[in-house]
VOKE-585265 format. One record per residue (C-alpha): residue number from 0; residue in three letters; x, y, z; chain. Coordinates in steps of 0.1 Angstrom, whole numbers, always signed. Example, Ala and Ser with C-alpha at 12.3 -4.5 7.8 and 13.67 -1.06 7.14 Angstrom:
2
- 0, ALA, +123, -45, +78, A
- 1, SER, +137, -11, +71, A
***
This chain:
294
- 0, MET, -224, +652, -1041, A
- 1, LYS, -232, +684, -1060, A
- 2, ARG, -200, +700, -1048, A
- 3, CYS, -179, +670, -1059, A
- 4, GLU, -196, +671, -1093, A
- 5, SER, -190, +709, -1096, A
- 6, ASP, -153, +704, -1086, A
- 7, SER, -149, +676, -1111, A
- 8, GLY, -165, +697, -1139, A
- 9, ALA, -143, +727, -1131, A
- 10, SER, -112, +705, -1131, A
- 11, MET, -121, +690, -1165, A
- 12, LEU, -127, +724, -1180, A
- 13, PHE, -94, +737, -1166, A
- 14, GLY, -77, +706, -1180, A
- 15, ILE, -91, +713, -1215, A
- 16, ILE, -79, +749, -1213, A
- 17, VAL, -44, +739, -1202, A
- 18, ALA, -43, +712, -1230, A
- 19, GLY, -53, +739, -1255, A
- 20, SER, -21, +758, -1247, A
- 21, TYR, -3, +733, -1270, A
- 22, LEU, -21, +750, -1299, A
- 23, VAL, +6, +777, -1297, A
- 24, PHE, +29, +755, -1317, A
- 25, PRO, +8, +752, -1348, A
- 26, CYS, +1, +789, -1345, A
- 27, ILE, +38, +796, -1347, A
- 28, LEU, +39, +777, -1379, A
- 29, LEU, +8, +794, -1393, A
- 30, ILE, +17, +830, -1386, A
- 31, PRO, +44, +834, -1413, A
- 32, ARG, +18, +823, -1439, A
- 33, LEU, -7, +850, -1429, A
- 34, ARG, +10, +876, -1452, A
- 35, TRP, -21, +899, -1450, A
- 36, LEU, -10, +907, -1414, A
- 37, GLY, +21, +925, -1426, A
- 38, LYS, +57, +918, -1415, A
- 39, TRP, +55, +939, -1383, A
- 40, ARG, +23, +922, -1370, A
- 41, GLN, +37, +888, -1379, A
- 42, PHE, +69, +896, -1360, A
- 43, ALA, +49, +909, -1330, A
- 44, LEU, +27, +878, -1329, A
- 45, LEU, +57, +855, -1331, A
- 46, ILE, +74, +873, -1302, A
- 47, LEU, +42, +869, -1281, A
- 48, CYS, +40, +832, -1290, A
- 49, GLY, +76, +827, -1282, A
- 50, MET, +72, +844, -1248, A
- 51, PHE, +42, +822, -1241, A
- 52, VAL, +62, +791, -1250, A
- 53, TRP, +89, +802, -1226, A
- 54, MET, +64, +809, -1197, A
- 55, ARG, +44, +777, -1203, A
- 56, PHE, +69, +750, -1214, A
- 57, VAL, +104, +761, -1205, A
- 58, GLU, +107, +782, -1174, A
- 59, PRO, +84, +761, -1152, A
- 60, TYR, +108, +732, -1156, A
- 61, TRP, +141, +751, -1154, A
- 62, ILE, +152, +743, -1118, A
- 63, VAL, +178, +767, -1104, A
- 64, THR, +197, +768, -1071, A
- 65, ARG, +201, +800, -1052, A
- 66, ASN, +227, +805, -1025, A
- 67, THR, +221, +828, -995, A
- 68, THR, +242, +834, -964, A
- 69, ILE, +224, +843, -933, A
- 70, LYS, +240, +854, -900, A
- 71, VAL, +221, +838, -871, A
- 72, GLY, +248, +830, -846, A
- 73, PHE, +251, +793, -854, A
- 74, SER, +262, +771, -883, A
- 75, ALA, +241, +749, -906, A
- 76, ARG, +236, +742, -943, A
- 77, LEU, +201, +738, -954, A
- 78, ALA, +182, +732, -986, A
- 79, LEU, +148, +749, -986, A
- 80, VAL, +120, +742, -1010, A
- 81, ALA, +82, +748, -1010, A
- 82, ASP, +51, +748, -1032, A
- 83, LEU, +59, +717, -1052, A
- 84, HIS, +23, +715, -1063, A
- 85, LEU, +26, +680, -1076, A
- 86, GLY, -5, +665, -1093, A
- 87, GLN, -21, +682, -1122, A
- 88, HIS, +9, +699, -1137, A
- 89, LYS, +40, +682, -1123, A
- 90, LYS, +46, +646, -1115, A
- 91, ALA, +72, +623, -1100, A
- 92, ALA, +97, +630, -1128, A
- 93, PHE, +100, +666, -1118, A
- 94, LEU, +104, +657, -1081, A
- 95, LYS, +132, +633, -1091, A
- 96, GLN, +151, +662, -1107, A
- 97, VAL, +147, +682, -1074, A
- 98, VAL, +159, +653, -1053, A
- 99, ASN, +190, +648, -1076, A
- 100, ARG, +198, +685, -1073, A
- 101, VAL, +195, +684, -1035, A
- 102, ASN, +217, +653, -1034, A
- 103, GLU, +244, +671, -1054, A
- 104, SER, +244, +700, -1029, A
- 105, ASP, +265, +702, -998, A
- 106, VAL, +237, +705, -972, A
- 107, ASP, +228, +689, -939, A
- 108, PHE, +191, +689, -942, A
- 109, LEU, +162, +694, -966, A
- 110, LEU, +133, +715, -954, A
- 111, ILE, +100, +715, -973, A
- 112, ALA, +77, +744, -964, A
- 113, GLY, +44, +730, -975, A
- 114, ASP, +20, +728, -1004, A
- 115, PHE, +31, +694, -1018, A
- 116, CYS, +1, +689, -1040, A
- 117, TYR, -22, +706, -1065, A
- 118, ARG, -54, +687, -1076, A
- 119, PRO, -37, +653, -1071, A
- 120, ASP, -50, +618, -1075, A
- 121, ARG, -51, +608, -1038, A
- 122, LEU, -46, +571, -1047, A
- 123, ARG, -13, +579, -1063, A
- 124, LEU, +3, +602, -1037, A
- 125, ALA, +28, +576, -1026, A
- 126, GLU, +38, +571, -1062, A
- 127, ILE, +42, +609, -1069, A
- 128, LEU, +63, +613, -1037, A
- 129, ASP, +84, +582, -1042, A
- 130, PRO, +115, +600, -1054, A
- 131, LEU, +119, +614, -1019, A
- 132, LYS, +131, +580, -1009, A
- 133, GLN, +164, +587, -1028, A
- 134, LEU, +173, +617, -1006, A
- 135, LYS, +208, +615, -990, A
- 136, VAL, +200, +639, -962, A
- 137, PRO, +172, +639, -936, A
- 138, ALA, +141, +658, -947, A
- 139, PHE, +115, +677, -926, A
- 140, ALA, +82, +693, -937, A
- 141, VAL, +52, +713, -928, A
- 142, LEU, +18, +714, -944, A
- 143, GLY, +5, +742, -967, A
- 144, ASN, -29, +754, -974, A
- 145, HIS, -34, +732, -1005, A
- 146, ASP, -25, +702, -983, A
- 147, VAL, -54, +710, -958, A
- 148, GLN, -82, +717, -983, A
- 149, ARG, -78, +755, -985, A
- 150, PRO, -84, +749, -1014, A
- 151, GLY, -80, +714, -1025, A
- 152, PRO, -93, +678, -1020, A
- 153, PRO, -91, +661, -986, A
- 154, ILE, -57, +646, -989, A
- 155, ARG, -43, +652, -954, A
- 156, GLN, -43, +617, -941, A
- 157, GLU, -31, +602, -973, A
- 158, LEU, -3, +628, -976, A
- 159, ALA, +9, +622, -941, A
- 160, ALA, +10, +585, -947, A
- 161, ALA, +29, +589, -980, A
- 162, LEU, +54, +613, -964, A
- 163, GLU, +61, +588, -936, A
- 164, GLN, +65, +560, -962, A
- 165, VAL, +92, +580, -981, A
- 166, GLY, +110, +590, -949, A
- 167, VAL, +101, +627, -946, A
- 168, ARG, +92, +637, -911, A
- 169, LEU, +61, +659, -909, A
- 170, LEU, +62, +686, -881, A
- 171, ASN, +27, +700, -873, A
- 172, ASN, +33, +722, -843, A
- 173, GLU, +62, +700, -833, A
- 174, SER, +99, +705, -829, A
- 175, ALA, +130, +685, -837, A
- 176, ARG, +166, +689, -827, A
- 177, LEU, +188, +692, -857, A
- 178, GLY, +225, +694, -847, A
- 179, SER, +232, +730, -837, A
- 180, PHE, +196, +742, -837, A
- 181, THR, +160, +733, -830, A
- 182, LEU, +135, +733, -859, A
- 183, LEU, +99, +741, -850, A
- 184, GLY, +73, +733, -876, A
- 185, LEU, +40, +752, -874, A
- 186, GLY, +7, +743, -889, A
- 187, ASP, -10, +761, -918, A
- 188, HIS, -20, +797, -913, A
- 189, TRP, -52, +797, -935, A
- 190, ASN, -64, +767, -915, A
- 191, CYS, -57, +785, -882, A
- 192, GLU, -32, +758, -871, A
- 193, ASP, -1, +779, -867, A
- 194, ASP, +3, +778, -829, A
- 195, VAL, +28, +806, -825, A
- 196, ARG, +26, +803, -787, A
- 197, LEU, +49, +773, -790, A
- 198, ILE, +78, +797, -798, A
- 199, ASP, +76, +811, -762, A
- 200, GLN, +86, +776, -749, A
- 201, PHE, +121, +783, -762, A
- 202, SER, +145, +808, -746, A
- 203, THR, +164, +835, -764, A
- 204, SER, +196, +816, -758, A
- 205, GLU, +185, +786, -778, A
- 206, HIS, +190, +785, -815, A
- 207, LEU, +155, +783, -830, A
- 208, VAL, +145, +780, -866, A
- 209, VAL, +108, +782, -873, A
- 210, MET, +93, +767, -905, A
- 211, THR, +57, +774, -916, A
- 212, HIS, +41, +777, -950, A
- 213, ASN, +26, +812, -950, A
- 214, PRO, +47, +842, -941, A
- 215, ASP, +16, +859, -927, A
- 216, THR, +22, +837, -896, A
- 217, THR, +51, +860, -887, A
- 218, MET, +26, +889, -883, A
- 219, ARG, +15, +871, -851, A
- 220, PHE, +50, +869, -836, A
- 221, THR, +55, +890, -805, A
- 222, ASP, +91, +895, -792, A
- 223, SER, +99, +863, -811, A
- 224, ASN, +126, +839, -798, A
- 225, ALA, +131, +826, -833, A
- 226, ASP, +165, +834, -849, A
- 227, LEU, +151, +826, -884, A
- 228, THR, +117, +818, -899, A
- 229, LEU, +114, +799, -932, A
- 230, CYS, +83, +801, -954, A
- 231, GLY, +70, +796, -989, A
- 232, HIS, +35, +803, -1003, A
- 233, THR, +41, +835, -1022, A
- 234, HIS, +56, +818, -1053, A
- 235, GLY, +75, +851, -1057, A
- 236, GLY, +44, +862, -1077, A
- 237, GLN, +49, +832, -1101, A
- 238, VAL, +46, +854, -1132, A
- 239, ARG, +69, +881, -1120, A
- 240, ILE, +59, +911, -1142, A
- 241, PRO, +75, +942, -1126, A
- 242, PHE, +50, +964, -1107, A
- 243, LEU, +22, +939, -1111, A
- 244, TYR, +32, +906, -1096, A
- 245, GLN, +29, +917, -1060, A
- 246, SER, -8, +923, -1064, A
- 247, VAL, -14, +886, -1069, A
- 248, ILE, +7, +874, -1039, A
- 249, PRO, -19, +858, -1016, A
- 250, THR, -7, +873, -983, A
- 251, ARG, -20, +901, -960, A
- 252, GLY, +15, +913, -954, A
- 253, SER, +37, +928, -981, A
- 254, PHE, +58, +897, -985, A
- 255, ASP, +78, +888, -1016, A
- 256, ARG, +108, +864, -1018, A
- 257, GLY, +142, +862, -1003, A
- 258, LEU, +156, +874, -969, A
- 259, MET, +141, +902, -949, A
- 260, GLN, +143, +915, -913, A
- 261, LEU, +110, +915, -893, A
- 262, GLY, +115, +931, -860, A
- 263, VAL, +138, +908, -839, A
- 264, THR, +136, +878, -863, A
- 265, GLN, +148, +872, -898, A
- 266, LEU, +125, +858, -924, A
- 267, PHE, +134, +839, -956, A
- 268, VAL, +107, +832, -982, A
- 269, THR, +114, +808, -1010, A
- 270, SER, +96, +814, -1043, A
- 271, GLY, +88, +777, -1047, A
- 272, LEU, +90, +750, -1073, A
- 273, GLY, +55, +746, -1087, A
- 274, GLU, +25, +765, -1100, A
- 275, VAL, -12, +770, -1092, A
- 276, GLY, -38, +781, -1117, A
- 277, PHE, -22, +781, -1151, A
- 278, PRO, +13, +764, -1152, A
- 279, LEU, +31, +796, -1160, A
- 280, ARG, +63, +812, -1147, A
- 281, LEU, +82, +843, -1159, A
- 282, PHE, +114, +858, -1145, A
- 283, ASN, +110, +834, -1116, A
- 284, PRO, +121, +798, -1123, A
- 285, PRO, +115, +770, -1098, A
- 286, VAL, +142, +773, -1071, A
- 287, ILE, +160, +753, -1045, A
- 288, ASP, +173, +777, -1020, A
- 289, LEU, +206, +767, -1004, A
- 290, LEU, +210, +785, -971, A
- 291, GLU, +243, +787, -953, A
- 292, LEU, +237, +798, -917, A
- 293, LYS, +266, +814, -899, A
***
């Protein structure tokens, strides 16, 4: 009980701080009246306030699509998203925009690489995820660390039920045949559920795509039979300040975003759609990655 009360108190304090971010707007109106600051200081403060408004209220909701062609020896068109972090900061309305953008894209499948929620109301998970019912393509997903209490509330069962209700197939150390390739979904790395031994069940002649939340999972691959591994988790640093953002990426390996070669397998990391901590993004808007496999 003490832990629950502590979590509730911390959440309330955090909510107050986030709500306080709206004070930037009256500050912008007030600064020009503070003539004792001098014009240059006023100008500098207005620039800082304007940047904060962009980071807090504009860029986190500016969804972009990014096209990438990957040579893997077979053909498929995929939409990859991750780290929606629905709950405290973003709601069903944001997810509806994502679904609309995916429906407008020429893809065969939608893949969701974990971290659906961030401090959600467990009783409203089905309501938050309801826009996924409108998807025009099959959707497959894996769980992320926030979905399995690392950190976060115990939502696993409710989340699995909600995903089934909206037609998203959850792969937890399971595979599914999708046209020209097999998709293997691995469990979360931080919860020690990413059973990489399953990869050895597939031959090198099979077309295998692995999806897991944390790219650190790939550090456990040995002579991988996977043609491509898809991940999220890094947020691309979220606030992508040059030379600084990599220090906050929560991985052991030096992962970032985009396509990279790891030994015999290729890895693609999406920088995600949502935020943790403060709802800020900079030089790194929410992204839907459209992958053309060739």
